[in-house]
Structures are given as C-alpha cells and as structure tokens.
N, C-alpha and C positions, 0 to 999 in steps of 0.2 A: 569539734569539727571545724570551727572557724580557723583554728590554728593550722590545720592541714591545708585548707583552701588558701589561706593567706600565704602559706609557704610557697605555693606554686606561683603566685602572682607577685611575689616580692623577692627581689634579688639581694636584699640586705639581711637575710636571716640564714642561719646555719642550723642544720639538724644533726642530732647525735642519737645513738641508740642506747637506751637505758637498759642494761643487761640485768639489773636488779629486779625489774618487773617483767616477768615472762609474758611475751606476746604484747608488749606495750611499746609505745613510741613516745619519746620525750623530745620536744621541740624547743629550742632555746634561741632567742633572738640576741642580737649584739647588745641590747640594753639589759640583758640578764633575765628577761621575763620567760617563764617556763610554762609549757602546756603539756598535758599528758592525755593518753587515751588508748583504747584498745585498737590493735592493728587490724582486727577483723570485723569489727562492728562499731558503728558510731551513731549517735543520735543526731538529727539534723536541727540545728538551731534556727532561730528566726532569721538571722542574717544570711545563713546558708540557703534557707528556703527562698528568701527573697532573691538571692543571686541565681539559683537554678530554676526558680518558678515553683508555684505551689504544688504542681503535679509531678515534680521531679525530685529525685534523691541523688545523692552522690556517694560513690563507693571508692575508697582509696586503699590500695594494697601496697605494702612496703616490703623491702628486703634489706638485709644488712650485707654490705660489700666489704669484706675484710681487706681487699686490695686497695680500696679507695677510702676506707675508714669513714664512710658516711652512709646515710640512708638513701636508697634510690626508689623512685616511684616505678613500680611494675606496671600498674594500670590505673588510670583514672577514667571512670565512665559515668557520664551524665545519662541516666536512664530516662528517656523521653519517648514519646510516640506510643505505638501499640505493637506488641508482639503477638501476632495471630489473634484469632477470635475463637471462642468456644462455639462449636457447631450446635445450633438449636436442635435437640433431639428429644422427643419427636418435634417436627415431622421427619427430619432427615436421619439417616443411619450412616455413620462413617464407613467408608469402604474398607479400611484395615481392621475394623472392629470384628469381633466374633460373628455378630449378626450380619455385617457386611460381607464377610468372607463366605458365610453360608449362602447368602443370596447369590453371590457370584458363582459358587460351585454348582448351584442348582440351575442358574442361567446357562452355565457352560454345558451342562448335560442336555439342555433343550436346544442348544445351538444359537442362542441369541447374544453371542459375544464375539462373533467372527470379526466385526469391525474394531473391537476393543484392542486387539494385539497390534494392529497397524497404528492406531491412534496413540497407544501408550508408548510405542517406540519413538514417537516424535512429540511426546507431551512436553509442553514448555510452560514456564511461568511468564505472565505478561510483564514486560520490562518497565511499564509505566502504569500508574493507577487507572488511567483512562484508555489503556490499550487492550482491553479485553476482547474487542471485536477483531483487532489485528492479530493478536496472539492465537485466538481460536481459528482464524482463517489460515494463517501461516502453518499451524499445526496440521490442519486438514489437507492443505495443498501438498505438504511434504509427505503425508501419509498416502496420498493418491499418486505420488511420484510424478507430479506435474513439473516439467522443466521450466523454470522461470525465464530461460533464454538470456540471462545476463548474470554477471558475476556478483557474488555476495562478498567474499573475501578471498584474496589470493586467486587461485585458479578455479575456486569452487562456485558452482551455481547452486543456490539454495534459497528457499524462501525464509525471509526474516521480516519482522515487523517493519524495519526501516525501509524495506523495498515495496511496501504496500502504500504507495503515495499517489497513484494515478488518478484518484477521484477527489482527493482533498489533501492539502498540505499537512505534513506530519505535525508541525507545530500547532496547527489548529486542533487536530485530533488530541494531541497531548494536553491541550488546555481545556477542551470542551467535550471530548469523547466523540463518538461517531453514532450514526443512526442505522436502523435496519436497512434502509434503502441504499446507504453508502456502502455497507458491507456487501450487499448484493452486487453493487457496481464494481467493487474491488475484486470480488471473486471472478466476475465476468472478465475484467481487464487482465486478470492473472492467467486466463486461459481455461477456466473451469466451466463446466456446465452447471447452471443454477436453476433450481425450481424453488420458488419462494412463495410462502403463504402467510398472510396475516390471519389472525384468529377469526376475523369476520369474513374471510375467504375460504374457510375450512371448518371442519368439525372435530370434536375430540376423537371420534372414531377414525377419521381420516389421519389425524396426527398419530394415533396408536398404530395404524397400519404402516405409515411411513417409518415410524420408529422400528417396527419389526423388520421392515424391508432393509433398512440401513444397518441395523445391528446384526443381521444375518449375512451381510455382504462386506467384502473388503474394497469394493469399488464405489461405495456410496457412503457418505457421512452426513450427519445431521447436526446443525448448529441451532441452538435456541436463543431467542432474545426474550428475556423475562425480567420481572421486577422482584428483587430479593425480599421485599417486605412481606409478600404473601407466604414465603417460606420461613418467616420469622427471623430472617437474617438482616444484618445491618447493610446499609447501602441502598442503591436504587436500581436503575437499569443495568443489565449485565448480559454478556454473551458467554456461552460455553458450549462445547460439543457434548453429545450424548454417546456414551461408550458401550452401554449394555442395557438389556431389558429383561426383567424377571416377570414372566407371565403369571405365575401363581399369585403374586401379591400386586401385580400391575404397577411395578415400580421401575424407574429408569435410573441409570447411573450417570450422574453429571460429573464430567471431568473438568472441574472448576479450574480455569487458568489463573485465577487469583490464589495461587497456592500459598502465598504469604499470609492469606486470610483464612481460607477454609480448605480442608483436604477434599479429595473426591468423595462424593456421597450419593447415597440412594434417596430418592424422594418419590412419593406417589405420583403417577402420571397425571392423575386428575388434578392434583395440586399444582403441578408444573403448568398444566393447561391454564389454570386460573392465573398463575403468575405471568403467563404470556398474554392473557386476555386483559391487558391493562393498556392505558393510553400513554404513549410517549409524549411528555409535555412539550418537547422541542418541536415535533412535527405535527402533533395533533392526531396521529394515526395509531392504530393498535400495533402491538408487537406481534411476534410470530416465530416461524421457524423456516429454515431453508435446507434443501437437500443439495449437496455438492458432490459432483462426480467428474470423472474424466470426460472431456468432450469427444464426441464422435467425429465432429467436423474438424478440418485443419484450421489452426489459428492463423491470424493475419501475419503476413510476411514482411510487408513494407509499409502499409498504411493502417492507421487506426483512428477511431474517434476519440476525442479528448474530452473527458468530463471533469478534468481537474479545475477548470475555470467555471465560474457561475454562468458564463455565456452559453453553456451547453443546454440550459433550460430553454432559452429563447430560440436557439438554433434548432433543437429537436422539434419544438412546436412548429417552427416555420416550415421545415422540410416535410413533416408528416401531415400537419393540419392546414397550413396556410397556402402552400404551393398549389394543391388541387383547386382551391377556391379561386386563386389568382388566375389560373388557366381557364376556368369557367367564365370568369368575368370579362375577359378580353377577346376580341375578334382577331386572332393571330393567323398569319398567312405563311410565315417563313420560320426556319430554324433560328436564325439570328434574332428575330423578334422574341422567340420563346426564351432564349438565353438572356437577352436584354431585360426582359420582364423579371426573370428570376434573380438575376444578379443585382439589379437596381433596388430590389426590395429586401436584400439581405439585411438581417439585424446587425447591430453594432457588434464588432469583435467576432463575427461569424467565421472569419479566417482562422481563428484559433480552434475551431470545432473539429477539424480534421488535420492530422499531422502525419509525417512520415517517420518511420522508426529508424533511428541511427544508433550506433554503438559508441560508447566512450570508454576509454581504458587509460590506465596510467601508462606513461611511456616506459618501455622496458630499457634497461641499461644497455642491452646488446643491440639496440637499434629498433627498427620498425618492422621486424619480421612478423608475418601473419601465420597463425596456426592453420592446419588443414581445415579445422572446423570453422574458423573465421572465414576462410576463403570460400568454403561451401555455402555459408549463409549469405555472403555478399554476392555470390554467383546467382543464387535464387532471387535475391532482391533485384539484381540487375536485369534478370529475365522478366520479372514483373514490370519493372519500369519501362523496358523496351516494348512490351506488349501493350501497355497503356498508350504509348505514343503511336502505336500502329492502328488504334481504333479510329473509326469515323468521327466519333464525338470529339476526340482530342483536337482534330483539325478545326472543327467549328469553334471550340472554346479558345484555341490559340488565336484564330482570326478575330474573334470578338474582342479579346483582351488587347490585341494589337491596335484595333480600330479605336478603342477607348483611350489607350495611352497616346495615340497619335493626335487625337482631337482635343484631349484634355491634359496637355503637358504640365499645366500649373496645378492640376488636382493631384492629391495623393494617389499613388498607384496601388492596385491590389497586389502588385508584384514587388512592392518596396522591400519586402522581407525575404526576397529570393537570393540576396547576396550570400554566398557561401561563408565568407568570414563572419558575417553577422549571425548566420545560423549557427556556426561553430561556437561563437562567443556565448550564445544562449545555451547551447548544449553543454559547454564547459561549465557554466554556472550550475546547471541542474546536475551534471555529472559529479562535480565537486561536492555538491550537497549530499548526494547519495553515497559517494565513496567515503565521506567523512561523517555520515549520519550517526555512526556508532560512538562518536566522541562524546555525544550528549550535551554539547554546548552550541549556543547560537553563534554562527560564524558569518562574516560578510566576505564575499569573494569579489575580486576584480580580475579581468582578463587582460593580459598583456601580450601583444605580438602573436600573430598567427602566420604560419607558413603552409602552403598548399603544395602537395606533391601528387603526382599520378603514379600509381602502382598498378599491378595486375592481380586480380583475384584468380584468374586462370589465364591461359595463353590468349584466349579470345576475348575475355571480359576484363575491362579496366575498372579501377576503383580510385577514389580520391581519399587521400589521407591528409587530414588537417591537423597540424600540430600547434599547440599553444601553451601558454604559461598562465596558471591561475595562482593568484597571491592572496593569502589569508593570514592576517595577524603576523606579517613578516615572514611567513613560511611559504615557499614556492613549490608548486607541483607542476610537473610536465604531463599534460594530457593529450590524448589523440582521439580524433573523431573519425570513424570509418564510414565513408559515404559512398553508395553505389553511384555510378554514372552511366549514361546511355552511350553505348558504343557508336551509334549512328551520329551522335552530336558531339563526341568528345575528340579532342586532339591535344597534343602536347608539344611544347617547344623543346628546343634542345636543352634548355635549362632544367627540364623536368617539371615546370609549372604548367598547370592547366590554364590555357588561354581561351578556352571556349566558354560561353555563357549558356546557362540553361541545361548543362549536361547532367547535373544532379537533379533530384526531384524538386519541382517548382510548383508555383500556384497553378499553372496550367494542368499539371498532372493531378494535383489534389482535387481541383474542381471537377475534372473529368471523372475521376473515380467516385467522388461523392455523388454526382448526378447519376452515374451508372448504378449506384447502390439504392437509389430511391425505388420504392415498390412499383411494380408494373402498372398498378391501377392509378398511379399519380397522374398519368397523361390522358386518362379517359375523358376529361372535361374539355379537351380541345375540340372546338366546333367544326373546323375545316377537316373533312374526312381525308383529303389527300395529305395534308400536313400531319394528321394523326398517324396515318400509315407510315409516313417517312420517319416520324419521331419514334414510333414503336420499333422500326428497323434499326435506327441509330442507337437506341437505348436498350436493345435486347441483349440479354446475357447468354442466350442459348448458343450463339455462334462465337462466343469468346473462347480463346485458348483455355485449356483446363486450369492452368495455374492462376491465370488472371480471373477466371470465372469463380474459383474458390475464394480468391481475395475479395471480389465484389460481393459475393453472397455472405461472406463473413461480416463485412461492413454493414450489409443490409440487416443481418441478425443483430448486430450491435445497435443499429439505429432503432429497431423495433424494441429492443430490450431497454434502451434509454427512455423510450416513450413510456414504457410501463413503469420504470423507476421514477419518472417525473410524476406519475399519478400516485405512486406509493409514498414518496417523500423520504 
C-alpha cells in the first residue's frame, strides 16, 4: 500500500502494468525497486494508517491504458467521516420498512396523512449540520405556499434556508444552531401564523390533539423541537416536521430533515413528548412544538420590526413595559412633552428596532425596467408612506425632531441615518450577502459609487432607483435598490436626480408608525384628562385609512409577539 501512496506523491517514479500477474499492479521506481499488490484490495500499513489517520482507510483503483502505456488512477478515496446512521429500532420504525408502510397505509385510511403530501412535495435535507430549524421551517413555508416576497434565484421567489436570516445572522446559526424562540421569530417574520407551546405550557393530550388537527389538514403543519437522546439517536437538540399520525398505535411520523443521518421514521407519540420535555441548555427553557399556518391578516407592506440585532430585547421591553410606567410617573400637560419623555428615554440602538422594507436586485443588462409586479408593490408602499405623513401624529413627531436638531446641532441626530446613499450602501451590503449566500463562503463586501434616479411606479406615483456597485474578492456586482418616495415631497431636476430630502421613508415616518403600533392601554397612565383625550385621538387606529390601519395593526401584533418571544427565549 505504501507503494501506491508514494506513487501519487512522488513525481520521480514510473508505474508499469505487470500482465503476468492477473489483477496485480507492479510499481517500479527509477532506482529499480519494485512493489506489487492486488489492484482491488490492499492491507493498510502502519505508514499508510499514520498518513490517513487511524480511523481512515485508502482505496486505490487502477486501469491500464493501451494508448498511453501506463497505469492511470481511476479513483483514490480517503474514507473518513460518517455515512448515515443505523436508526435505533425500537423505538423507531423506518418509514420505508414493511412495518412503516403498513402504519402509513392504515393512517391513510383514517385520514391522518392529509398534511403529509404537501410536506413530502417540499421535503428537503438541511444543508448544514446546524440548519435543522431553518430546513424544517422553509419546508413548511413552501408547503403552505406562503410567498416570501423576494427573489431566491433568477426570477423565482422561494423559501430557502439562506433567506431565513431576519432574526439571527446565518453564520451564527451555522456555528451554534438556533433556539425554539428564534424559529418562532423566523416563522413570524416570514409571514406565517404561529402558535407555539413549550411542554410546560401544554399537556400530552393537547399535543396529541394538535398533531391530529395538523395531520388532517393541508393548511397547518407542526414542527417539533426535541432531544434525540430520548429516542436513542445520536446528537442533541433537533427540529423536524410531523408528517402523519397513526391512531391505533399512537405513533407519529417524523420527517427528519437530517436525511443524511436518519430516514423518516415513526416513533411513539408519548416518547416524542418526553423528548420535547427536555431543557435546552442554551436558553434554560423547555423544548416544545409549534403550529404553523397561513396568516389570516395581511402582512406588512412597508414597515417591520427588526429582531436581527440583540437591541430588540431592550426595545421590546421599553415600549411594552417601561413606557406605561414613565407616563404614570410624570405630570405631563402637552403632546410635545409626551414625545420628549418617550424619545429621551429610548434605549441604545432603539433606532434599529423598526425599519422599512426595500427591495434589492441585480441590475439587469437591458437597463432599469420594472416589471408590473414590482411596480404594483412599489405603488402600495408609496400609498402607505403617504398615508403615514398625513396623520396628526406625524406632524407632532416632525416638529419635535426639528426642534431637537435645531437646539442641539453638535449632538448626533436621530436622523443621521436618513441619507438615501447611506441607506442604499447598507442595503447593498445585506443584499449582496443574500444574493451570494448560496456560495457557502464567507465574503466581505464594499460599496463603490451610488447614483440616484427618479422613476415612476405608475403615472401618478414616483419611486427612487438607487444604483451601486458592490465589490467582493475582486468581483463586481451592479445592484439596484427600489425605494418608494412620497409624491407630496418629491421633485426631480432636469438631470433626473432626486433633489428633495425626506421623500423616501425616514426617521419621522418610522417613529410615527412605531408609536401608532403601541397598544391602546399604553396611554392610560396619563394623569391630565384633557391631554389623555387628545393623545387617544392622535394615536387612535380606528380612523386610519384601511391600508395604513392594517400596517399598524400588523406591527402591533409583531410587537406583542416579540414580547412573548422575549419571555420564551
């Protein structure tokens, strides 16, 4: 074996085929030394074992080339790592086994596999060892036909693990995995309706009823978070969807997304409950399960809460828990006093808590033409932006921000991030990361040169197109950011450049929408009755236009959901 290994790593030796020995290879060096051995099977010497490692073997296959009169290597393979695992049975039963097929046939007759066919149509293998939560979620989101609202590859909008990054950077998930609470957050950010239960918030009978509900429906799917050890499997915490339920044996079919490790398999429901009823060492909370379905309410169009940064924890606590207490502690008389109190106590980096949704795309070779679909989305966003700026609250917020910037010119302004080129540069960076995330390599990007043009989404509604160049590893990409602008505040010069400021979404808009999204009971602590009446009128959602009202209510649901996520960990 040493001879064959040495042959590959030394250019000073020549090999010849010894036809006298059938199935054998003779290797001869220039010094005349000869080695021989079987071409199909070789023992591994101590030297070879040392080179490949104690747990590795080497296999070399040769062929004889008459045209070149020499031996060629067909394949050299260092066998390392693990190829699948044997599924511990019992307690599990492999899905494709005779017993597994019988369970499925009986479950099919009872109607407890309705969700299976949707899930199996989009079944995927997790692309990273720590991506079980992302793979489970993208599989379920595609099965529910939820539109991600952004492109995956080419013209296609499709959920992929690389697109589930709104709550935590993918590199962190790749290195550390994700938690029950983060998967809930990701599902919510992706536009799904989520009902989540830890085992200390539910019972085994509740779990069974939810399993039956989801396996009997194509509109609801259940993802479990459990510890593999209870099922006698290798590994620790894991996520996977449930595909079917067998009532007679009280077993569930786990569609394991780690298909490189275990195939889909049936396990007793009671044992899966035990596997879920374990403590996640990272969070200190129990695991559980979540029901994911299509939302009944409209998703956000222009604004969304951002839980990607850790500052969302302090921001959520501030707006839900601290603001009502602040209002109770002060003797306030005017609306500006209320705003001043709230804004002066904002936690650090609270400005990152709410953001506006923009679109980034690779620049097309044929120019900057917009599809009808893109024009439609931009027109709706423009309508939301305009309606925000027509609210009573927007006027108060704008006046307060102007007064602060006027008297504190040397202080950092809350509007410092409102420059459209700066916003575009940030979006370019994030967009380039997303568009290149499937390459599988860590990349650093820098933005060079931006140009701003005014186009029109429709005849009446303008939009801003910011073009820029992103450079990574010597490779350049031309990207475009599609940004809505407010018709009332936008104008363009003869050169086509937008010369108005504040036409795109700014801090004024973000703060206005965020305050409108606070629960109505937030303001009840105000002592002055006249001020309370005025505040309730300004912050009321009842008289908002329909589109803006849906936007605000969606943000309110997000805020309440994040509050629950904060408690869950």
